[in-house]
VOGU-3710 file (C-alpha; in Angstrom, 3 decimals, decimal comma):
1> xxxxxxxxxx> 0,000/0,000/0,000  1,495/3,278/-1,081  0,165/6,716/-0,256  0,800/10,336/-0,963  -1,396/12,186/1,518  -2,049/15,484/3,529  -4,317/16,999/7,158  -7,364/18,731/8,650  -10,949/18,128/9,635  -13,887/17,357/7,434
11> xxxxxxxxxx> -17,482/17,951/8,287  -19,246/15,112/6,451  -22,879/14,510/5,730  -23,755/11,061/4,503  -26,369/10,176/1,943  -27,723/6,679/1,686  -27,325/4,412/-1,332  -29,230/5,546/-4,382  -31,958/3,246/-5,633  -31,167/3,623/-9,345
21> xxxxxxxxxx> -27,857/1,968/-10,245  -25,536/4,166/-12,300  -23,337/1,378/-13,642  -24,147/-0,381/-16,876  -22,658/-3,835/-16,566  -20,496/-5,488/-19,172  -18,460/-2,634/-20,840  -17,248/-2,953/-24,429  -18,168/-6,095/-26,327  -16,176/-5,974/-29,553
31> xxxxxxxxxx> -13,825/-8,899/-30,120  -10,184/-8,880/-29,070  -7,835/-9,815/-31,910  -4,304/-11,149/-31,871  -1,613/-8,437/-31,769  -0,671/-8,571/-35,452  -4,299/-8,539/-36,566  -5,312/-5,823/-34,141  -2,405/-3,591/-35,108  -2,231/-4,234/-38,835
41> xxxxxxxxxx> -5,748/-5,320/-39,734  -7,158/-1,800/-39,490  -8,067/0,053/-42,676  -4,989/1,259/-44,504  -4,264/4,901/-43,879  -3,602/5,151/-47,592  -7,269/4,323/-48,192  -8,297/7,459/-46,321  -8,261/10,958/-47,813  -4,714/12,329/-47,509
51> xxxxxxxxxx> -4,279/15,942/-46,495  -0,484/15,795/-46,275  1,943/14,914/-49,060  3,178/11,871/-47,129  2,317/9,555/-44,256  5,190/7,962/-42,347  4,268/5,267/-39,853  5,857/2,307/-38,143  4,939/-0,928/-39,869  4,851/-2,886/-36,606
61> xxxxxxxxxx> 2,903/-0,133/-34,761  0,853/1,956/-37,233  -0,560/4,050/-34,395  2,850/5,780/-34,367  2,531/8,093/-37,359  4,365/11,326/-38,256  4,450/13,971/-36,954  5,727/12,104/-33,912  8,754/11,806/-31,638  8,960/8,502/-29,813
71> xxxxxxxxxx> 11,359/5,903/-28,450  12,529/3,190/-30,833  14,750/0,165/-30,322  18,270/0,125/-31,823  17,364/-2,995/-33,830  16,115/-2,822/-37,442  12,929/-0,767/-37,691  10,466/-0,925/-40,574  8,376/2,002/-41,781  5,766/2,535/-44,462
81> xxxxxxxxxx> 5,723/5,798/-46,433  2,538/6,551/-48,375  2,482/9,486/-50,804  -0,415/11,532/-52,086  1,157/11,667/-55,572  3,414/9,420/-57,598  6,991/10,256/-56,598  10,404/10,462/-58,199  11,946/7,556/-56,307  15,541/8,764/-56,519
91> xxxxxxxxxx> 14,616/12,166/-55,070  12,754/10,543/-52,158  15,759/8,420/-51,245  18,049/11,433/-51,515  15,684/13,540/-49,355  15,640/10,907/-46,622  19,444/10,900/-46,466  19,757/14,687/-46,696  17,115/15,385/-44,060  18,685/12,836/-41,699
101> xxxxxxxxxx> 22,055/14,580/-42,130  20,567/18,067/-41,639  18,895/16,827/-38,440  22,315/15,989/-36,987  23,575/19,520/-37,668  20,822/21,627/-36,124  19,339/22,253/-32,734  16,250/20,207/-32,028  17,857/16,795/-32,197  17,321/14,675/-29,115
111> xxxxxxxxxx> 20,832/14,020/-27,880  23,243/13,296/-30,716  21,514/13,085/-34,077  22,717/10,245/-36,287  22,274/9,210/-39,920  21,126/5,579/-39,943  21,431/3,203/-42,873  18,374/2,904/-45,130  17,047/0,036/-47,230  14,392/0,991/-49,807
121> xxxxxxxxxx> 11,707/-1,380/-51,119  9,250/0,383/-53,427  5,824/-1,240/-53,718  4,795/1,463/-56,188  5,600/5,112/-56,953  3,247/6,022/-54,081  4,334/3,512/-51,435  7,770/2,825/-49,970  8,722/0,176/-47,418  11,703/1,653/-45,590
131> xxxxxxxxxx> 14,006/-0,266/-43,247  16,248/1,622/-40,832  19,287/-0,538/-40,164  20,442/-1,783/-36,772  22,231/0,867/-34,750  25,308/-0,243/-32,800  26,361/2,409/-30,303  28,053/2,244/-26,892  25,916/2,663/-23,786  24,806/4,888/-22,154
141> xxxxxxxxxx> 24,740/7,274/-25,109  21,732/9,355/-26,152  20,998/9,329/-29,886  18,105/9,920/-32,269  17,345/10,116/-35,975  14,778/11,758/-38,227  12,779/10,460/-41,176  11,644/13,243/-43,480  11,077/13,627/-47,223  10,968/17,422/-47,309
151> xxxxxxxxxx> 12,462/18,550/-50,637  11,631/15,363/-52,555  10,053/15,706/-56,013  6,859/14,262/-57,440  6,722/12,564/-60,854  5,169/15,766/-62,180  8,181/17,777/-60,979  6,664/19,484/-57,888  9,047/19,891/-54,938  7,575/18,955/-51,563
161> xxxxxxxxxx> 7,693/21,615/-48,865  7,907/20,900/-45,129  6,437/17,455/-44,511  5,589/15,619/-41,252  8,677/13,980/-39,763  9,171/10,881/-37,639  11,795/11,301/-34,910  13,074/8,135/-33,285  14,898/8,349/-29,939  16,964/5,210/-29,470
171> xxxxxxxxxx> 16,315/3,228/-26,304  16,873/-0,380/-25,295  13,564/-2,100/-24,394  12,836/-2,719/-20,716  11,443/-6,038/-19,492  9,522/-7,260/-16,467  11,652/-9,550/-14,298  10,934/-11,654/-11,251  13,510/-12,490/-8,601  13,257/-14,753/-5,558
181> xxxxxxxxxx> 13,329/-12,865/-2,256  16,689/-14,432/-1,405  18,101/-13,095/-4,688  19,285/-16,528/-5,851  16,946/-16,893/-8,833  15,767/-14,427/-11,447  14,136/-14,620/-14,863  12,577/-12,228/-17,397  8,803/-12,521/-17,776  8,672/-10,536/-21,021
191> xxxxxxxxxx> 10,753/-10,261/-24,184  9,619/-6,982/-25,722  11,242/-5,917/-28,989  10,234/-2,275/-28,559  10,741/0,213/-25,686  7,528/0,515/-23,674  6,629/2,299/-20,517  5,669/-0,615/-18,228  3,240/-0,527/-15,317  1,985/-3,563/-13,409
201> xxxxxxxxxx> -1,811/-3,639/-13,207  -2,081/-6,356/-10,540  0,047/-7,828/-7,732  0,290/-11,197/-9,464  2,002/-9,662/-12,507  -0,576/-11,135/-14,899  -1,424/-7,886/-16,708  0,759/-4,945/-17,678  -0,139/-1,529/-19,019  2,250/-0,652/-21,855
211> xxxxxxxxxx> 2,577/2,839/-23,276  4,550/4,602/-25,980  4,761/8,363/-26,207  3,847/10,338/-29,319  6,012/13,273/-28,236  9,369/13,265/-26,548  11,346/15,606/-24,341  13,846/15,318/-21,501  11,382/16,816/-19,048  8,468/15,979/-16,758
221> xxxxxxxxxx> 5,776/17,334/-19,069  2,889/14,909/-19,673  2,252/13,883/-23,273  -0,396/11,769/-24,908  0,573/8,283/-25,951  -0,675/4,981/-27,277  -1,701/2,211/-24,902  -1,691/-1,574/-24,879  -2,712/-4,108/-22,236  -0,349/-7,068/-22,158
231> xxxxxxxxxx> -1,279/-10,518/-20,834  1,991/-11,874/-19,421  0,832/-15,500/-19,201  -0,682/-15,596/-22,688  2,021/-13,312/-24,143  -0,789/-11,392/-25,810  -0,886/-7,708/-26,781  -4,308/-6,022/-26,543  -4,006/-2,558/-28,139  -6,545/0,144/-27,254
241> xxxxxxxxxx> -7,377/3,117/-29,490  -7,861/5,473/-26,529  -6,068/6,719/-23,427  -5,863/4,256/-20,530  -5,356/5,437/-16,946  -4,600/3,627/-13,700  -5,925/6,688/-11,817  -8,975/8,163/-13,511  -9,834/11,824/-13,995  -12,391/13,007/-16,523
251> xxxxxxxxxx> -16,011/12,797/-17,590  -18,540/10,931/-15,442  -19,174/8,610/-18,403  -16,259/6,175/-18,252  -15,312/2,520/-18,134  -13,655/0,815/-15,159  -11,873/-2,396/-16,110  -11,194/-4,557/-13,046  -7,853/-5,617/-14,511  -6,789/-2,251/-13,101
261> xxxxxxxxxx> -7,416/0,629/-15,512  -9,952/3,221/-16,667  -10,843/5,109/-19,820  -13,434/7,678/-20,858  -16,484/6,286/-22,619  -15,354/6,277/-26,278  -17,222/7,910/-29,107  -19,788/5,822/-30,926  -18,153/3,668/-33,574  -14,810/3,376/-31,772
271> xxxxxxxxxx> -13,840/-0,274/-31,626  -12,741/-1,318/-28,130  -11,403/-4,786/-27,232  -13,958/-7,064/-25,590  -13,560/-7,536/-21,841  -15,675/-9,374/-19,292  -13,975/-7,346/-16,544  -15,129/-3,933/-17,842  -18,085/-2,016/-16,373  -19,463/1,191/-17,861
281> xxxxxxxxxx> -20,205/3,954/-15,335  -22,607/6,858/-15,862  -22,413/9,807/-13,444  -23,706/13,336/-13,741  -20,573/14,543/-11,930  -17,094/15,321/-13,188  -14,595/12,873/-11,685  -11,557/14,626/-10,171  -10,050/11,293/-9,189  -11,121/7,646/-9,018
291> xxxxxxxxxx> -9,440/4,471/-7,846  -10,351/0,838/-7,242  -10,902/-0,750/-3,871  -8,283/-3,378/-3,091  -10,641/-6,183/-4,169  -11,703/-4,165/-7,238  -15,424/-4,501/-6,502  -15,910/-0,795/-5,749  -14,689/2,612/-6,841  -13,867/5,467/-4,517
301> xxxxxxxxxx> -14,015/8,881/-6,151  -13,698/12,629/-5,660  -16,461/14,279/-7,686  -17,919/17,713/-8,380  -18,409/20,008/-11,342  -15,760/20,256/-14,059  -14,802/23,785/-12,988  -14,756/22,998/-9,266  -11,315/23,057/-7,654  -12,071/22,544/-3,984
311> xxxxxxxxxx> -14,366/20,886/-1,389  -15,373/17,834/-3,404  -17,872/15,068/-2,701  -16,557/11,646/-1,752  -18,397/8,973/-3,725  -18,147/5,223/-3,069  -19,575/3,215/-5,954  -20,370/-0,505/-6,077  -19,474/-1,797/-9,539  -21,870/-4,745/-9,367
321> xxxxxxxxxx> -25,009/-3,153/-7,953  -24,405/0,464/-8,961  -25,276/1,640/-5,446  -23,612/4,801/-4,180  -22,579/6,304/-0,871  -21,995/10,050/-1,161  -20,373/12,234/1,489  -21,221/15,764/0,363  -18,276/18,223/0,299  -16,375/15,911/2,630
331> xxxxxxxxxx> -13,032/16,377/0,864  -12,292/19,887/2,075  -9,277/21,348/0,308  -7,976/21,969/-3,211  -7,421/19,521/-6,039  -3,717/18,841/-6,726  -1,870/20,597/-9,542  1,335/19,602/-11,282  4,514/21,249/-9,986  5,883/21,486/-13,534
341> xxxxxxxxxx> 2,793/22,882/-15,286  -0,655/24,269/-14,534  -2,286/20,903/-15,277  -4,630/19,359/-12,734  -3,734/15,996/-11,282  -6,209/13,332/-10,174  -7,072/13,077/-6,490  -5,414/9,816/-5,446  -6,909/7,059/-3,277  -4,956/4,166/-1,738
351> xxxxxxxxxx> -6,776/1,203/-0,184  -5,162/-1,252/2,256  -8,277/-3,441/2,444  -9,616/-1,826/5,621  -8,980/1,871/5,088  -8,586/4,232/2,152  -6,152/7,143/2,357  -6,536/10,379/0,416  -4,980/13,840/0,356  -6,129/17,302/-0,638
361> xxxxxxxxxx> -4,014/20,427/-1,083  -4,457/23,795/0,636  -3,737/27,393/-0,337  -0,903/27,481/2,216  0,824/24,395/0,837  -0,100/22,164/3,761  -1,716/18,789/3,181  -5,185/17,794/4,308  -4,999/14,099/5,176  -8,055/11,869/5,329
371> xxxxxxxxxx> -8,859/8,225/5,955  -12,059/6,434/4,906  -12,926/3,229/6,791  -14,835/0,589/4,824  -16,462/-0,959/7,914  -17,931/2,282/9,262  -18,368/4,175/5,981  -16,916/7,294/7,639  -14,287/9,756/6,458  -12,100/11,193/9,216
381> xxxxxxxxxx> -8,936/13,280/9,541  -5,791/11,172/9,325  -3,190/11,790/12,012  0,406/11,076/11,114  3,581/11,432/13,243  4,808/14,183/10,904  4,533/17,977/10,843  1,502/19,353/9,019  3,713/21,182/6,523  5,680/18,092/5,421
391> xxxxxxxxxx> 4,782/15,615/2,714  2,964/12,667/4,263  3,520/10,122/1,504  4,020/6,639/2,920  3,694/2,914/2,289  2,816/0,388/4,993  3,272/-3,320/5,628  0,411/-5,691/4,830  -0,471/-5,977/8,552  -0,071/-2,238/9,136
401> xxxxxxxxxx> 2,610/-2,614/11,827  5,277/-0,539/10,039  5,085/2,540/7,836  7,751/3,862/5,501  7,463/7,636/5,028  9,343/8,549/1,881  10,704/11,774/3,391  11,003/10,731/7,029  12,072/7,090/7,348  10,517/3,975/8,897
411> xxxxxxxxxx> 8,041/4,161/11,786  6,274/1,692/14,019  3,139/3,651/14,780  4,387/7,002/16,091  7,894/5,724/16,880  10,668/6,210/14,349  12,908/3,135/14,037  15,091/4,158/11,083  15,836/7,653/9,880  18,477/6,857/7,274
421> xxxxxxxxxx> 16,118/4,898/5,014  14,477/7,433/2,704  13,466/7,777/-0,922  11,718/5,004/-2,829  10,833/1,658/-1,329  8,174/-1,063/-1,288  7,234/-3,523/1,428  7,328/-7,164/0,340  3,795/-8,580/0,695  3,112/-10,313/4,011
431> xxxxxxxxxx> 6,520/-9,412/5,463  8,273/-6,653/7,378  10,952/-6,362/4,677  11,352/-3,051/2,852  12,718/-3,504/-0,668  14,879/-0,847/-2,332  17,632/-0,318/-4,874  20,688/1,773/-4,006  23,935/2,745/-5,683  26,926/0,530/-4,968
441> xxxxxxxxxx> 29,764/2,870/-3,927  32,371/0,278/-4,947  31,132/-0,125/-8,534  33,248/1,398/-11,337  32,089/4,944/-12,076  31,535/4,247/-15,773  29,625/0,985/-15,181  25,961/0,747/-16,176  25,569/-2,050/-13,585  26,226/-0,088/-10,424
451> xxxxxxxxxx> 23,210/-0,737/-8,193  22,347/-3,212/-5,451  18,986/-4,587/-4,350  18,652/-4,425/-0,578  15,999/-5,248/2,010  15,609/-3,646/5,413  14,235/-6,021/8,058  12,109/-3,779/10,279  11,890/-6,388/13,045  15,666/-6,872/13,245
461> xxxxxxxxxx> 16,459/-3,218/12,400  19,022/-4,510/9,915  19,632/-4,215/6,173  21,065/-6,867/3,873  21,975/-7,055/0,203  20,164/-9,661/-1,897  21,643/-8,841/-5,331  24,498/-6,725/-6,671  25,762/-5,404/-10,033  22,197/-4,564/-11,070
471> xxxxxxxxxx> 21,569/-2,382/-14,150  21,296/1,265/-13,064  17,895/1,765/-14,737  16,240/-0,967/-12,656  13,130/-0,085/-10,637  11,068/-2,080/-8,153  7,575/-2,851/-9,472  6,181/-4,859/-6,523  6,058/-8,331/-5,018  3,913/-11,437/-5,373
481> xxxxxxxxxx> 0,969/-11,856/-2,952  2,733/-14,797/-1,246  5,852/-12,690/-0,618  8,184/-15,169/-2,360  8,996/-13,111/-5,463  9,830/-9,511/-6,218  9,077/-7,859/-9,555  11,565/-5,560/-11,238  11,546/-3,475/-14,408  14,956/-3,646/-16,013
491> xxxxxxx> 16,734/-4,081/-19,337  17,607/-7,142/-21,377  20,284/-7,961/-18,790  19,292/-7,464/-15,146  22,837/-8,044/-13,932  26,150/-7,428/-15,664  26,515/-9,997/-18,487
//
């Protein structure tokens, strides 16, 4: 259970369950296809009216279409270029090389711009299958390339102006790994060819949410992307045409899929993969934040009007019956905003099975911290052993005995037992072991495998190393419900090969 929370008092009035259910059971019903069919079986973009002189898209992932900047693997990449007019083939090939070279010489390249090798296979004067050759570069370098046909000529002699470009930022694909708690055994659970953002949707590691950005920058700005649900056991990709969220914010007409994600109700005619775990929800409110209960039978939400920024209703919603419990204006405080932009962030709920923790902001920068108890149905102020003006984010053991405050260390109730342990960390399910990665001070400075995986035993007040020489981009994703395995997101090689 992880929490980012903040304090005060809430005067709550409770309304009983509504008689008319608001949930429409059984969400989308269109069939789920295999990955290749779902990605490539859609109508050809060339069959649609073309407004631009050219379409450049990835053959393996046609949802990535110029203009776009996204991560690509250093292995061979295949693209399809479709032209509005018949083209002079020689001029197209020359433009691709020239534009790639110009990209390396101007500002705007991501890292060091490179000119990759190209292989051209013309299907016709209006369609080119382009292969970008494998890129062999030392790690940890930062390189990118551009595909553009600006300046190419048509068969009729017209010179193309500025055309949409495809920028590929080279990145090795991450994988999901599992490792035994003693560190003696480890194995990759995925073998992705492309670089995805990876998020576990459930503690068992059965489903992952994969994402690829359609814009790139070395910053914290949020960008839209493309989303795919991945079944780890079946090794099956389930692409979605819309935005998927693990924390929902948006219209009151949305779908909650009990595999662990949400999306706004799509427009009529949008084909969504079939799912027997999806439930459509219809609310008159705007949802400023929604999350699942731990057993994923209910939603807990902060709702109001779209323009409202403070003092929201708390709404508990049963996904099966559609019954609601509403605590009017119980969440006193402001909705959270991004620290890097003026964008709103969803109000976040974290359920430990007995209680749900939530925070609201204030004008003074203090947190308002609340706890909702499932058994009583009441929302109350949450008291933490921290100053009111400090961040109260924490994660707790399964039995609730210990809490790890990210900025304050490990506590047993109100008693601090370890101050040195700060930063990121996750409790291993059913144990009092806090799992973290940390830099190995003895590793060579230029090594990409310079981290250790350590556990802190809260009962023994002692830390031990369970694995060393771990890739420096490794992050802890969670642990299995039985506490025997930990899940890690890392590269092709978890430890130094």
